[in-house]
C-alpha positions as CSV (number, residue, x, y, z in Angstrom):
1,X,-24.7,-5.5,4.2
2,X,-23.7,-2.4,5.4
3,X,-21.9,-0.1,2.2
4,X,-18.7,1.8,2.8
5,X,-18.3,5.6,2.8
6,X,-15.1,7.4,2.8
7,X,-16.3,10.6,2.6
8,X,-14.1,14.4,4.4
9,X,-12.9,11.8,6.9
10,X,-10.8,9.8,4.8
11,X,-10.0,13.0,3.2
12,X,-8.7,15.0,6.5
13,X,-6.8,12.1,8.1
14,X,-3.1,11.2,8.2
15,X,-1.8,8.1,6.7
16,X,-2.5,5.4,9.8
17,X,0.3,3.0,9.1
18,X,-0.6,0.5,11.1
19,X,-4.2,-0.4,9.1
20,X,-3.6,-3.5,7.2
21,X,-2.4,-3.6,3.2
22,X,-1.6,-6.5,1.0
23,X,1.5,-6.7,-1.1
24,X,0.7,-9.0,-4.0
25,X,2.4,-10.4,-6.9
26,X,5.9,-11.0,-5.6
27,X,7.7,-13.8,-4.4
28,X,7.5,-16.1,-1.3
29,X,9.9,-18.7,-1.3
30,X,9.9,-19.6,-5.2
31,X,6.0,-18.9,-5.5
32,X,3.7,-15.3,-6.3
33,X,2.4,-14.9,-2.8
34,X,0.6,-12.1,-1.4
35,X,1.9,-10.7,1.8
36,X,-0.8,-9.1,4.5
37,X,0.8,-7.4,7.2
38,X,0.8,-3.6,8.0
39,X,1.0,-0.5,5.6
40,X,4.3,0.4,7.1
41,X,5.6,-3.6,6.6
42,X,4.3,-3.7,3.4
43,X,5.7,-0.4,2.0
44,X,9.1,-1.2,3.6
45,X,9.0,-4.8,2.1
46,X,8.5,-2.9,-1.5
47,X,11.5,-1.0,-1.1
48,X,13.5,-3.8,0.0
49,X,12.6,-5.6,-3.8
50,X,14.9,-6.1,-6.5
51,X,13.6,-4.0,-10.0
52,X,11.3,-6.6,-11.9
53,X,9.3,-7.4,-8.4
54,X,8.7,-3.4,-7.8
55,X,7.5,-3.3,-10.9
56,X,5.2,-6.3,-10.7
57,X,4.2,-5.1,-6.9
58,X,0.5,-4.6,-6.4
59,X,-0.4,-2.7,-3.1
60,X,-3.9,-2.8,-1.3
61,X,-4.9,-0.9,1.4
62,X,-7.4,-1.7,3.9
63,X,-9.0,1.9,3.4
64,X,-7.4,4.8,1.1
65,X,-5.4,7.3,1.7
66,X,-4.9,10.5,0.2
67,X,-2.0,11.2,-1.9
68,X,-1.7,14.9,-3.5
69,X,-5.1,15.4,-3.4
70,X,-6.4,12.4,-5.1
71,X,-8.3,9.1,-2.9
72,X,-6.3,6.2,-3.4
73,X,-6.6,2.3,-2.1
74,X,-4.4,0.4,-4.4
75,X,-0.8,1.3,-5.8
76,X,0.8,-0.3,-8.4
77,X,4.3,-0.8,-9.2
78,X,6.8,2.2,-8.9
79,X,3.6,4.4,-7.8
80,X,4.9,2.2,-4.8
81,X,7.5,4.5,-4.3
82,X,4.7,8.0,-3.1
83,X,4.3,5.8,-0.2
84,X,8.3,5.7,0.7
85,X,8.5,9.0,0.1
86,X,6.0,9.7,3.0
87,X,7.4,6.6,5.8
88,X,7.3,8.4,9.3
89,X,10.6,8.6,10.7
């Protein structure tokens, strides 16, 4: 088994909006079902949720991104909003 190593490469690269991401704790068809999609679509879907579901949502990224000097691959609730501010175009 190979271990993941993010190191300096993750620290210097821009956000890859096409990477896989899972948006969890959101209602889909009456059930809480994770939506696996790309990061761009997941962040846009979170933005369209009602406040209650935004607060409970969890976003897990395929690999970490650097936000304000820290690497993270998991965002919760309103913390996902920091990615909304960085959406391209």
